[in-house]
C-alpha positions in Angstrom: 8.2 154.5 368.2 10.0 154.2 371.8 13.9 154.9 371.2 17.0 152.5 372.5 19.0 153.7 375.1 22.0 151.0 375.0 25.2 151.0 377.4 28.8 149.6 375.9 29.6 149.5 379.3 29.3 146.8 382.1 27.7 148.5 385.4 31.2 146.4 386.4 34.5 147.7 388.3 37.1 145.7 387.3 37.8 143.2 388.0 41.0 142.8 391.5 43.8 141.1 389.5 43.7 143.3 386.6 42.6 146.6 388.9 46.6 145.5 390.6 48.2 144.9 387.5 46.8 148.2 385.9 48.8 150.2 389.3 51.9 148.6 388.2 51.7 147.4 384.4 51.4 151.2 381.9 50.9 148.5 379.4 47.8 146.9 381.1 46.9 150.7 382.9 47.0 151.9 379.1 44.7 149.6 377.4 42.5 149.9 380.4 42.2 153.9 379.8 39.8 152.6 376.6 37.5 150.8 377.9 35.4 154.6 378.3 36.3 156.5 375.5 35.6 153.0 372.9 32.6 152.5 374.1 31.1 155.9 374.0 32.5 156.4 370.9 30.0 152.8 369.7 27.0 154.0 371.3 27.5 156.7 369.3 27.8 154.4 366.0 24.5 152.2 367.4 22.3 154.9 367.5 24.0 156.7 363.5 23.2 152.7 362.6 19.7 152.6 364.3 19.1 155.5 362.7 20.5 154.6 358.8 17.1 152.9 357.8 19.5 149.7 356.8 19.8 145.9 358.3 21.8 144.7 361.5 25.2 143.5 361.5 24.8 142.2 365.5 27.6 141.6 366.9 27.3 140.4 370.5 30.5 140.1 372.7 33.5 141.0 375.3 36.7 143.6 375.4 37.4 141.8 371.9 34.8 143.0 369.5 34.6 147.1 371.5 38.7 146.3 369.9 40.3 147.1 373.5 43.7 147.0 372.3 43.0 148.2 369.3 44.5 151.9 367.9 41.0 153.1 367.8 37.4 151.8 368.6 37.0 150.6 364.3 40.3 149.0 363.9 38.8 146.0 365.9 38.3 143.0 364.4 34.7 144.5 363.4 35.9 148.0 362.7 38.2 146.3 359.9 35.9 143.9 358.8 33.0 146.7 358.0 35.8 148.7 356.2 36.1 145.8 354.1 33.9 144.1 353.9 32.4 141.1 351.9 29.8 141.2 350.0 27.5 139.9 353.0 27.9 143.0 354.6 27.8 145.3 352.5 24.8 146.6 352.6 24.9 146.6 356.7 25.1 148.7 359.4 26.6 147.2 362.5 25.2 147.5 366.2 27.3 146.4 368.4 26.8 145.1 371.6 29.0 144.1 373.2 31.1 145.6 376.4 34.6 144.9 378.2 34.4 142.1 381.0 31.1 140.0 379.1 30.4 136.7 380.0 28.3 133.9 378.8 25.5 134.5 381.3 26.0 139.1 380.0 25.0 137.8 376.4 22.4 136.1 377.6 20.5 138.4 379.8 21.6 142.0 378.5 23.5 141.2 374.9 20.4 139.5 373.5 16.9 141.2 375.2 18.7 144.4 373.2 18.6 142.7 369.9 15.1 141.3 370.4 13.8 145.2 371.1 16.2 146.2 368.3 14.1 143.8 366.4 10.6 144.9 367.9 11.3 148.4 366.5 11.5 147.2 363.5 14.5 146.7 362.7 16.2 143.8 360.0 18.5 141.8 361.0 20.8 140.5 358.5 23.0 138.8 360.8 24.6 138.3 364.1 28.3 137.0 365.6 29.2 136.3 368.8 32.7 135.8 371.0 32.3 135.1 373.9 34.2 133.0 376.5 37.3 134.7 376.9 36.5 136.1 381.0 34.4 132.9 381.3 37.3 130.7 381.0 39.8 133.3 382.5 38.1 132.4 386.6 37.7 129.5 388.1 34.1 129.8 389.3 32.9 131.2 385.9 34.3 128.5 383.1 33.4 125.1 385.8 29.8 127.2 384.6 31.0 127.9 380.6 29.7 124.1 378.7 26.3 124.5 381.0 25.9 128.1 380.2 26.7 128.0 376.5 24.4 125.6 375.8 22.0 127.4 377.2 23.2 130.5 375.2 23.1 128.4 371.8 20.0 127.8 372.3 19.1 131.2 372.9 21.6 133.2 369.3 19.0 133.4 366.6 20.0 130.4 363.9 22.7 131.2 362.0 25.2 133.0 363.9 28.0 133.1 363.3 29.9 131.4 366.4 33.9 132.3 367.2 35.3 129.1 369.0 38.1 129.7 372.1 42.0 128.9 370.5 43.4 127.6 373.8 44.0 124.5 375.1 42.4 124.0 378.7 39.6 121.5 379.6 37.0 124.0 379.7 38.3 126.0 376.2 37.8 122.3 374.6 34.6 121.8 376.8 33.1 125.1 374.9 34.8 124.4 371.7 32.5 121.2 371.4 29.2 122.1 372.2 30.0 125.2 369.0 31.1 121.9 366.8 28.2 119.5 367.8 25.5 122.7 366.5 27.5 123.3 363.7 26.7 120.1 362.5 23.3 120.5 362.7 23.5 123.3 360.9 21.5 125.4 364.4 25.0 128.3 363.3 28.0 128.8 361.8 31.8 128.9 363.6 34.4 131.1 363.4 37.4 128.8 363.6 40.4 130.6 366.0 42.1 127.5 367.0 44.9 126.2 365.8 45.6 126.5 361.9 43.7 129.9 361.9 45.9 131.4 364.1 48.9 130.3 365.6 51.3 133.1 365.8 50.6 136.0 368.3 53.5 137.7 367.6 53.8 141.3 367.1 49.5 140.5 367.3 49.9 141.7 371.3 48.6 145.1 373.1 50.8 147.2 375.0 48.7 144.5 378.0 49.4 140.6 375.9 46.4 139.9 376.8 44.0 142.1 374.2 45.3 142.2 369.7 47.0 145.3 368.9 46.1 145.7 364.9 47.6 143.4 363.4 45.7 140.9 365.3 42.7 141.9 364.7 43.4 142.0 361.1 43.7 138.3 361.6 40.6 137.6 364.1 38.6 140.0 360.9 39.4 137.6 358.4 39.0 134.5 360.6 35.2 135.2 360.3 35.5 137.1 356.8 36.2 133.3 356.2 33.8 132.3 357.4 30.5 134.2 355.8 
């Protein structure tokens, strides 16, 4: 059987803003230093998941699905939910295809093809989750394309995928959520709703870079996804 080879690194350098901030802000630098070791940790975990013979929970997304900002890779929302699973996840193994800096088009171009390769190799996929869009919203170039890219993405994800909404109020975030809500009303996907009031207060829940969640923040995210399941 053909083996599955996949990297949880983007292959892109950090953006210029993040690179400059990392030079002057120790908190940003500390969190960015997690990117490679956390990716390698998930690559090892993915190999174990594929060798387990169990149905798979395939997690698609960006740095937050990798747990960047948490005290360890398995203290992100994916790891915390897998460590204390609801009934729907008790017999599954996690295959995490996320990577730091991922945007919507990265899910389309790289993560979903990897999911299809896993299926072609005969693995059963019991659940797919998707948390994406933060990096698109941070860039004027990508945020303008986000609503159309989201439509394309939701055409491609498996039916029943659990899709996270965006908590922000900027126009592109609202447009993203509008697309997600419409697909949910048609029964195509399920929603993990990160909008207020579901995730209201982030005090004490952010990592040193003041952007990614810490363990407490990820615990809250895990609870939102638990409710969706």
